[in-house]
VOGU-3710 file (C-alpha; in Angstrom, 3 decimals, decimal comma):
1> xxxxxxxxxx> 7,879/53,766/-19,395  4,782/51,937/-20,440  6,667/48,738/-21,268  8,192/48,786/-17,632  4,849/49,056/-16,114  3,608/45,912/-18,107  6,778/44,110/-17,208  6,026/44,895/-13,540  2,395/43,742/-13,709  3,604/40,433/-15,577
11> xxxxxxxxxx> 6,111/39,724/-12,611  3,597/40,615/-9,942  1,056/38,344/-11,877  3,705/35,582/-11,860  4,606/35,883/-8,155  0,989/36,055/-7,148  0,182/32,836/-9,087  3,299/30,999/-7,746  2,395/31,914/-4,086  -1,398/30,798/-4,584
21> xxxxxxxxxx> -0,287/27,700/-6,612  2,210/26,665/-3,771  -0,279/27,304/-1,081  -3,088/25,191/-2,914  -0,365/22,651/-3,804  0,756/22,269/-0,055  -3,063/21,922/0,873  -3,504/19,243/-1,512  -0,403/17,545/-0,197  -1,539/17,781/3,319
31> xxxxxxxxxx> -4,858/16,365/2,264  -3,342/13,352/0,343  -0,954/12,619/3,531  -3,930/12,562/5,710  -5,844/10,349/3,471  -2,855/7,967/3,213  -2,349/7,797/6,936  -5,951/6,994/7,587  -5,844/4,223/5,137  -2,875/2,894/6,640
41> xxxxxxxxxx> -4,421/3,047/9,952  -7,584/0,942/8,627  -7,731/-2,420/10,606  -8,652/-4,281/7,378  -5,689/-2,697/5,606  -3,293/-3,521/8,306  -4,450/-7,072/8,814  -4,096/-7,543/4,964  -0,495/-6,115/5,113  0,220/-8,184/7,998
51> xxxxxxxxxx> -1,094/-11,298/6,457  0,792/-10,593/3,123  4,082/-10,144/5,264  3,578/-13,453/6,903  2,659/-15,224/3,623  5,770/-13,630/2,219  8,173/-14,897/5,005  6,772/-18,447/4,546  7,337/-18,318/0,972  10,719/-16,925/1,357
61> xxxxxxxxxx> 11,590/-19,732/3,650  10,322/-22,509/1,506  12,205/-20,873/-1,700  15,347/-20,964/0,598  14,842/-24,742/1,271  14,175/-25,641/-2,450  17,173/-23,618/-3,680  19,630/-24,879/-1,031  18,502/-28,433/-1,674  19,368/-27,874/-5,458
71> xxxxxxxxxx> 22,445/-25,884/-4,933  23,812/-27,684/-1,922  26,950/-26,121/-0,297  27,034/-23,480/-3,016  24,693/-20,955/-0,880  27,098/-18,326/0,508  27,856/-18,924/4,199  26,610/-15,345/5,226  22,983/-16,289/3,527  22,955/-19,629/5,247
81> xxxxxxxxxx> 23,730/-18,158/8,643  21,366/-15,387/8,326  18,621/-17,876/7,474  19,414/-20,030/10,537  19,598/-16,958/12,866  16,225/-15,630/11,511  14,717/-19,323/12,102  15,932/-19,339/15,743  14,516/-16,145/16,525  11,254/-17,008/14,789
91> xxxxxxxxxx> 10,830/-19,938/17,036  11,724/-17,709/20,167  9,846/-14,879/19,198  6,594/-16,026/17,926  7,419/-15,587/14,221  8,845/-12,216/14,427  11,897/-11,412/12,269  14,377/-8,620/11,747  14,850/-8,435/7,916  16,025/-5,164/6,827
101> xxxx> 17,621/-4,233/10,069  21,318/-4,298/11,085  22,910/-5,296/14,254  25,831/-2,687/13,836
//
């Protein structure tokens, strides 16, 4: 009978600790999510990310030309066609591209 009371007390403590821990964990998660959202919406951060993306696109274009000059016709047609398509879109859309999207 005494052992049963200790078991019930232990189980109740575990349950209470779990509930309080998950609540505290959820609150901390929400705080981190809010902080991350504020950070991402900061104009300086957005400008830096856009600048890095633009530089990445420029570098990728230059790298493609260097590689295609060295390997010639050995670049797969699908890659060459995709790059041509992106270059055409960039000239018509002011530099915007659709890398990572599908047209299906």
